[in-house]
C-alpha positions as CSV (number, residue, x, y, z in Angstrom):
1,M,0.0,0.0,0.0
2,D,1.4,3.4,-1.0
3,F,0.2,5.5,1.9
4,F,2.0,8.6,0.7
5,E,0.1,8.6,-2.6
6,K,-3.2,7.6,-1.0
7,Y,-3.1,10.4,1.5
8,S,-1.2,13.0,-0.6
9,Y,1.5,13.2,2.0
10,K,5.2,12.7,2.4
11,P,7.2,14.1,5.3
12,A,9.2,17.2,4.2
13,D,11.2,19.9,6.0
14,I,10.4,18.3,9.4
15,D,13.5,19.6,11.1
16,A,12.8,23.2,9.9
17,K,9.1,23.0,11.0
18,V,10.1,21.8,14.4
19,A,12.7,24.6,14.7
20,A,9.9,27.1,13.8
21,V,7.8,25.8,16.7
22,K,10.7,26.1,19.1
23,Q,11.4,29.6,18.0
24,N,7.8,30.5,18.9
25,A,7.9,28.4,22.1
26,A,7.1,31.4,24.4
27,K,3.5,31.4,22.9
28,W,2.8,28.1,24.7
29,Q,4.8,28.6,27.8
30,N,2.1,29.9,30.1
31,K,-0.2,28.8,32.9
32,E,-3.2,28.4,30.6
33,V,-1.4,25.7,28.6
34,W,0.1,24.1,31.7
35,R,-3.3,23.9,33.3
36,A,-4.8,22.3,30.1
37,A,-1.9,19.9,29.8
38,L,-2.4,18.7,33.4
39,G,-5.9,17.4,32.4
40,M,-4.4,15.6,29.4
41,I,-2.0,13.4,31.3
42,D,-2.2,9.6,31.4
43,L,-0.6,9.4,34.9
44,T,1.7,6.4,34.5
45,S,3.3,3.8,36.7
46,L,5.1,1.0,34.8
47,T,7.8,-0.3,37.1
48,V,8.9,-3.7,38.2
49,S,7.9,-2.7,41.8
50,D,4.3,-1.8,41.0
51,T,1.9,-3.6,43.4
52,P,-1.9,-3.4,43.9
53,T,-1.3,-1.4,47.1
54,K,1.0,1.1,45.3
55,I,-1.5,1.6,42.5
56,A,-4.4,2.0,44.8
57,A,-2.5,4.7,46.6
58,M,-1.8,6.5,43.4
59,T,-5.5,6.2,42.4
60,E,-6.5,7.7,45.8
61,K,-4.2,10.7,45.0
62,V,-6.1,11.3,41.8
63,N,-9.5,10.8,43.6
64,T,-8.7,13.5,46.1
65,F,-6.7,15.8,43.9
66,N,-9.4,18.5,43.7
67,N,-9.6,18.7,47.5
68,E,-6.2,20.3,47.5
69,Y,-6.2,21.8,44.0
70,P,-9.8,22.7,43.2
71,D,-9.0,24.9,40.3
72,Y,-7.0,22.4,38.2
73,P,-8.2,19.4,36.2
74,K,-7.4,15.9,37.3
75,P,-5.2,13.7,35.0
76,A,-7.2,12.1,32.2
77,S,-6.4,8.6,33.1
78,I,-4.2,6.3,35.2
79,C,-1.9,4.1,33.1
80,V,-0.7,0.7,34.5
81,Y,0.2,-2.8,33.6
82,P,-2.8,-4.9,32.5
83,N,-2.8,-7.0,35.7
84,L,-3.3,-3.9,37.7
85,A,-6.2,-2.4,35.9
86,K,-8.5,-3.9,38.5
87,S,-6.6,-2.2,41.3
88,V,-7.5,1.2,39.7
89,A,-11.0,0.1,39.0
90,D,-11.6,-0.9,42.6
91,A,-10.0,2.3,44.0
92,R,-11.3,5.0,41.7
93,Y,-14.3,7.0,42.9
94,S,-15.5,8.0,39.4
95,K,-15.3,6.6,35.9
96,E,-14.4,10.1,34.9
97,I,-10.9,8.9,35.7
98,H,-10.1,6.5,32.9
99,I,-8.0,3.4,33.3
100,T,-5.3,2.9,30.6
101,A,-3.7,-0.5,30.5
102,V,-0.6,-1.3,28.4
103,G,-1.0,-4.7,26.8
104,G,-0.2,-6.9,23.8
105,G,3.2,-8.0,25.1
106,F,4.3,-4.5,26.2
107,P,6.9,-3.1,25.7
108,A,8.4,-5.1,22.8
109,S,5.3,-6.7,21.4
110,Q,7.3,-9.9,21.0
111,T,4.8,-12.7,21.8
112,F,2.1,-14.7,20.2
113,L,-0.9,-12.8,18.9
114,A,-3.2,-15.0,20.9
115,V,-1.4,-14.0,24.0
116,K,-1.6,-10.3,23.1
117,I,-5.4,-10.6,22.5
118,A,-6.0,-12.5,25.7
119,E,-4.0,-10.0,27.7
120,C,-5.9,-7.0,26.3
121,V,-9.3,-8.6,26.7
122,A,-8.5,-9.5,30.3
123,A,-7.6,-5.9,31.1
124,V,-10.8,-4.7,29.6
125,K,-12.8,-7.2,31.6
126,D,-11.0,-5.9,34.7
127,G,-12.1,-2.3,33.9
128,A,-9.7,-0.8,31.4
129,D,-11.2,2.0,29.4
130,E,-8.2,2.4,27.1
131,I,-5.6,-0.1,25.9
132,D,-2.1,0.9,24.7
133,I,-0.4,-1.7,22.5
134,V,2.9,-1.6,20.6
135,L,3.2,-1.9,16.8
136,A,4.5,-5.3,15.9
137,H,8.0,-4.3,14.8
138,N,8.9,-7.9,14.1
139,S,6.4,-7.7,11.2
140,F,6.7,-4.0,10.3
141,C,10.5,-3.9,10.1
142,D,10.4,-7.0,8.0
143,G,8.2,-5.4,5.5
144,R,5.1,-7.5,6.4
145,F,2.8,-4.5,6.8
146,D,-0.4,-6.6,6.4
147,D,0.7,-8.8,9.3
148,A,1.4,-5.7,11.5
149,A,-2.0,-4.2,10.6
150,K,-3.8,-7.4,11.2
151,E,-2.5,-7.6,14.8
152,I,-3.9,-4.2,15.5
153,S,-7.3,-4.9,13.9
154,D,-7.6,-8.3,15.6
155,I,-6.9,-6.7,19.0
156,K,-9.3,-3.9,18.3
157,Q,-12.1,-6.3,17.3
158,A,-11.4,-8.5,20.4
159,I,-11.6,-5.6,22.9
160,A,-14.6,-4.1,21.2
161,S,-16.4,-7.4,21.6
162,V,-16.1,-6.9,25.4
163,N,-16.7,-3.1,25.5
164,P,-17.2,-1.2,22.2
165,N,-16.4,2.1,23.9
166,V,-12.8,1.1,24.8
167,H,-10.2,3.2,22.9
168,L,-7.1,1.6,21.4
169,K,-3.8,3.5,21.3
170,V,-1.0,2.1,19.1
171,I,2.5,2.9,20.2
172,L,4.7,3.3,17.1
173,E,8.0,3.2,19.1
174,T,9.4,5.9,16.8
175,G,12.9,5.7,18.3
176,A,13.3,2.3,16.6
177,L,12.2,3.6,13.2
178,A,15.0,4.8,11.0
179,T,13.4,7.5,8.9
180,Y,10.5,10.0,8.9
181,E,9.0,8.0,6.0
182,D,9.0,4.9,8.3
183,M,7.2,6.9,11.0
184,A,4.7,8.2,8.5
185,T,4.1,4.7,7.1
186,A,3.6,3.3,10.7
187,S,1.2,6.1,11.5
188,F,-1.1,5.5,8.5
189,L,-0.9,1.7,8.9
190,A,-2.0,2.0,12.6
191,M,-4.8,4.5,11.8
192,E,-6.2,2.4,9.0
193,A,-6.0,-0.7,11.2
194,G,-8.2,0.8,13.9
195,A,-6.1,2.9,16.2
196,D,-8.1,5.6,18.0
197,F,-4.8,7.2,19.1
198,I,-1.2,6.9,17.8
199,K,1.5,7.2,20.4
200,T,5.2,7.9,20.0
201,S,7.0,5.6,22.5
202,T,7.0,3.1,25.3
203,G,9.8,4.9,27.2
204,K,11.5,1.6,27.5
205,I,14.2,2.0,24.8
206,G,17.1,4.5,24.3
207,V,15.2,7.0,22.1
208,S,11.8,8.0,23.3
209,A,9.5,10.8,22.1
210,T,11.0,13.5,19.9
211,P,9.5,16.7,18.6
212,E,10.3,15.6,15.0
213,A,8.5,12.2,15.4
214,A,5.5,14.1,16.9
215,Y,5.4,16.5,14.0
216,V,5.4,13.7,11.4
217,M,2.7,11.9,13.3
218,C,0.5,15.0,13.6
219,E,0.9,15.7,9.9
220,C,-0.2,12.1,9.2
221,I,-3.2,12.5,11.5
222,K,-4.2,15.7,9.6
223,A,-3.8,14.0,6.2
224,Y,-5.9,11.1,7.4
225,F,-8.6,13.4,8.7
226,I,-8.7,15.3,5.4
227,A,-9.1,12.1,3.5
228,T,-11.6,10.3,5.8
229,G,-13.2,12.8,8.2
230,I,-12.0,10.7,11.1
231,K,-10.2,12.4,14.0
232,I,-7.4,10.3,15.5
233,G,-5.8,11.2,18.8
234,F,-2.1,11.8,19.5
235,K,0.0,10.9,22.5
236,P,3.6,11.7,23.1
237,A,5.2,9.5,25.8
238,G,8.6,8.5,27.0
239,G,11.0,11.2,28.4
240,V,8.1,13.8,28.4
241,S,8.3,15.2,31.9
242,S,8.8,19.0,32.2
243,A,6.5,22.0,31.8
244,E,8.6,23.0,28.8
245,D,8.1,19.6,27.2
246,A,4.3,20.0,27.7
247,S,4.4,23.4,26.0
248,L,6.5,22.1,23.1
249,Y,4.2,19.2,22.3
250,Y,1.2,21.3,22.9
251,G,2.6,23.8,20.4
252,I,3.2,21.1,17.8
253,V,-0.4,19.9,18.1
254,D,-1.7,23.5,18.0
255,T,0.4,24.3,14.9
256,V,-0.4,21.2,12.9
257,L,-3.8,20.1,14.0
258,G,-5.3,23.2,15.6
259,K,-7.6,23.9,18.5
260,E,-10.0,21.0,17.8
261,W,-7.3,18.6,19.0
262,L,-6.4,20.5,22.2
263,N,-8.5,18.4,24.5
264,K,-8.2,15.1,26.4
265,E,-10.4,13.2,23.9
266,L,-7.7,13.7,21.2
267,F,-4.5,14.6,23.0
268,R,-2.7,12.9,25.9
269,F,0.7,12.9,27.5
270,G,2.1,9.7,28.8
271,A,4.0,10.8,31.9
272,S,4.9,9.9,35.4
273,R,6.8,13.1,36.5
274,M,5.0,15.7,34.4
275,A,2.0,16.2,36.7
276,N,4.2,17.3,39.6
277,N,6.3,19.5,37.3
278,L,3.3,21.2,35.9
279,L,1.9,21.8,39.4
280,T,5.3,23.3,40.3
281,A,5.1,25.6,37.3
282,L,1.5,26.6,38.0
283,E,2.1,27.2,41.8
284,G,5.5,28.8,41.5
285,K,6.9,26.5,44.1
286,E,8.0,22.9,44.2
287,V,5.1,20.5,44.4
288,K,5.4,16.8,45.0
289,Y,1.7,15.8,45.2
290,F,1.8,12.6,43.1
């Protein structure tokens, strides 16, 4: 499939476009943007030491956040390993706080498709509202694009059979893709296969989110929307932690996709430290709430 011809798109001048956003960075470095970004965070804990007790405590922090900070939005979701989705479901006060579970053999996607499907389905049955999976690089990087797409569509169909409202985010792991053309191909492949969001990275390899990868992905989302009328969400993740990072990625989305995408339904940050750093920027003093 020639995605570039189909969607009238090929990445060009990406470095220069990112440089232009950075030159205008002051436009997005303000409390209005930081406040909005706080409500777009998938508050993430993906460590070997995660336990039900630890995740329940993190959930309680989100539950009671507005008791201490009534003027700021809560994080959009809590992101955990699939076996801990139930810990969030049992502890959250409101379904307004979504549960994001990483699945499908996260982070390398190196297991059997049947195992990936079973893991994602189990997480949805335990309460996950959103599933983040990783593009099957073992197929994609081998040039077997149909196989990579089929994995996404099969997982999407399986989780939809349990809950049709569950969103599927596909992690492209852009740090493992050699060129902007590869990133664009992966973006179009994932969107066509059923992704509701495309996400940059797992945060588990040497190169995580980059502004350049984000720019390419957002341009692909725009081209796909122009061709189909379907809005796909965008999620930068991996090494995205500071208020300055939030402003930069917010600026890229604003520049490429516009105001319609600047909401938690279409724009998320995958982050563990960003919430505290945004609160610090907003409050003008160090905050370690989460």
